[in-house]
C-alpha positions, 0 to 999 in steps of 0.5 A: 773897609774899602776906604783902607784898601783903596788907600794902601793900593794908592800909597803902594802904586805911588811908592811903586811908581818912585822906586821905579824911577830910581831904576836907572839911576842904580844901573848907572852907579852900578855901571859906573862904579863896577864898569871902573873896577873891570877896567883897572882889574883888566888894566893891572892885568895887562900892564903885568901879564908876566905875572897874570901869565905865571898865575894861569901856568899854576892852575894848568889853564891852556895857553895861559899867554894867550888867556891871561891877554884875553882875560885882562882886554875883556876885563878893560875894555868891557869895563870901559864899554860897561862905564859908557853903557855901549853894547851893554848886553853884550859885554855883560854875558862876555863878563858874565862868562869871564867871571864864572870862569874865573870862579870854576879856575882857582880851585878855592873858587870853584869850591865856594861856587859849588857852594852856592845854594848850600852854604851861599855865605862861600859864595858870595865872599868869593873874590869873583862874586861882586864882578859875576853879580855886576855882569849879571844885573846888567845882563838881565836888566839892561843898562838903564835910560843913562846909556849910549845903548838908549841914545842908539836904540832912541836915534834908530828906532822905528816909527810905531806906524812902520813897526805895525805895518811890518806885521 
């Protein structure tokens, strides 16, 4: 029996180690795909600001022109930063708040947001969901190894002996 338990434990450890190696490539794929989508949507808004402003005005958002410019810029530049993996957690927080506001500003999406637990299919079928969830994933998990954030962190990381002596 112990041999079987040891075999199962070793198999599980091996599969877990393999899957852990896939985390950074998955985060890179998520950042590349959804960062590009954010950037495209932001660019579309930037090039059609009058239409976006009118839409925001119909939602009774304050300062619809400035809000449209801000949202478009956040999505465009935030998407580019997400693709690069630069300031990933900060920009993910901004994009997460942006998409939460998208959920809460549009009446149909607001209803869908309120169904997060009571009727999840309404929540995840709403337009902002995949953007919202992507921003949440990168916010929590970080950009992964294949990012400028990781290069910067490695370049400026203090050696272990300096960290211990600072404590």
